[in-house]
N, C-alpha and C positions, 0 to 999 in steps of 0.2 A: 575391464576397469572403465568406469564412467568418469568423464570429466565434467565437473560442476562449476558453475559461475554464480556469483552473488552480485546483485545490483541493489541500489537503494532508491526507493521511490517515495515521494511525498504526495499525499492526496488529502482532499477535504470533502466534507458533505454537510449539508444542513440537517440531515436526518439522524446521523449517529456515527460512531466509530466503525461499526460493522459495515455500514454502507460505504464509508470512506475506504476501508480495506478492500472491499469488493471492487470499487472504482479503480484503485491502484493496480490490482491484478488484471482487471479488464483492459486498462490502458497499456500495461506492459505486454499483454498477450497480443496486441496488435502488431508488434514487431519482434516478439520473442516466442519461440516454440519450446515445448517440453518443460514447462514450469512444473516443478516438483513440490515446492513448499513456500510458505511466506511466514515471516516472523515480524510481528508488530514490535518495533524497537521502542517507540514512544508514542504517547497520545497527548494532545493538548486541545484547548478550545479557544475560540475567539469570542471575546465578550464585548458587547456594545450596549450602552445604556442599562447596565446590570443584567443583561440577558445573554444567554449563550446564542451566538449567531452562527458558528460553524465548528464542526468537529474535525480535527486534523490528526493524521497518523503518519508516521515515518516507518515504512515497511521494507524489510530486506527480503528480496525475492530470489529464490534459488532455482536455477534451471540447468538442464543437461545440455552440454555442447556436443553436437553430433559431428 
């Protein structure tokens, strides 16, 4: 039986939500091993002068505890 843990990570990107998600996983992988999945819980944008300035994601990352 595997023991899994879920953490919540927020990340942003000026390129898009996919890039923000990739950044969230890359950052989490610096201190966490055995990442199995990620669930984008929410997406939002930062708007400045009527233009999208940044894409934000709130990601739940699941990893196996060894």
